[in-house]
C-alpha positions as CSV (number, residue, x, y, z in Angstrom):
1,M,109.3,80.6,87.2
2,I,107.3,83.7,86.6
3,I,104.4,83.5,84.2
4,N,103.5,86.8,82.5
5,R,99.7,86.5,82.0
6,S,99.0,89.9,80.7
7,D,102.0,90.3,78.3
8,I,102.3,93.8,79.7
9,Y,103.7,93.6,83.2
10,T,106.9,91.8,84.4
11,L,108.7,91.9,87.7
12,C,111.4,94.3,86.9
13,S,112.4,96.2,90.1
14,K,114.1,94.7,93.2
15,K,111.1,95.8,95.3
16,C,108.7,93.8,93.1
17,K,111.0,90.7,93.2
18,S,111.4,90.9,96.9
19,K,107.7,91.1,97.5
20,F,107.1,88.2,95.1
21,K,109.5,86.0,97.1
22,N,107.9,86.8,100.4
23,K,105.3,84.1,100.4
24,N,104.0,84.8,104.0
25,Q,103.1,88.4,103.0
26,I,101.4,87.2,99.8
27,K,99.3,84.8,101.8
28,K,98.3,87.5,104.3
29,V,97.2,89.8,101.5
30,D,95.3,87.0,99.7
31,E,93.5,86.1,102.9
32,Y,92.6,89.8,103.4
33,V,91.2,90.1,99.8
34,L,89.2,86.9,100.1
35,G,87.8,88.1,103.5
36,S,86.8,91.4,101.9
37,I,84.8,89.8,99.1
38,N,81.7,87.8,99.1
39,Y,79.4,86.5,96.3
40,D,78.3,90.1,95.5
41,W,80.2,92.2,93.0
42,H,82.8,94.6,94.5
43,F,84.9,97.3,92.9
44,V,88.6,96.8,93.3
45,K,88.8,100.5,94.6
46,D,86.6,99.6,97.5
47,I,88.9,96.8,98.5
48,V,92.0,99.0,98.1
49,L,90.5,101.8,100.3
50,S,91.0,100.0,103.5
51,R,94.7,99.1,102.8
52,K,97.5,101.5,102.0
53,N,99.4,99.4,99.4
54,K,97.4,99.5,96.2
55,F,100.0,97.4,94.3
56,E,99.8,94.5,96.7
57,I,96.0,94.4,96.6
58,V,95.7,94.5,92.8
59,A,98.5,91.9,92.5
60,S,96.7,89.7,94.9
61,I,93.4,90.0,93.0
62,S,95.2,89.2,89.8
63,R,96.7,86.1,91.3
64,L,93.4,85.0,92.7
65,I,91.8,85.4,89.3
66,Y,94.5,84.1,86.9
67,F,96.5,81.6,89.0
68,E,94.2,80.3,91.7
69,N,90.9,80.6,89.9
70,R,89.1,81.7,93.2
71,L,87.8,85.1,91.9
72,I,86.1,86.2,88.7
73,K,86.0,89.6,87.1
74,K,83.0,91.2,85.3
75,N,84.8,92.3,82.2
76,N,87.7,91.0,80.0
77,K,89.9,94.0,80.3
78,E,93.0,94.6,82.4
79,I,92.4,94.8,86.2
80,N,92.2,98.3,87.4
81,L,90.4,100.2,90.2
82,Q,87.1,100.2,88.3
83,T,87.1,96.4,87.7
84,M,84.3,94.5,89.5
85,V,85.2,91.2,91.1
86,T,83.4,88.4,93.1
87,L,84.1,85.0,94.5
88,K,83.9,82.2,92.1
89,K,81.0,79.8,92.9
90,K,82.1,76.2,93.6
């Protein structure tokens, strides 16, 4: 079941659906994102710079904010390259 959190984006292409089904790749990207962020504020663009696939990084950050509750963002707007994120304090 796919939950559409933003009411804007859905998984429409075969490429998106195949990436969503590949759980191992998703875990690797999530671990990379969590390893790149500490308790300071970071721009999404700084996290994306070191990886080539911008889509995977932004999707991972969205998952970690909305689904797993492990990150927080500084504003209430859609996630883009100018959004600042940090680890959620336990």
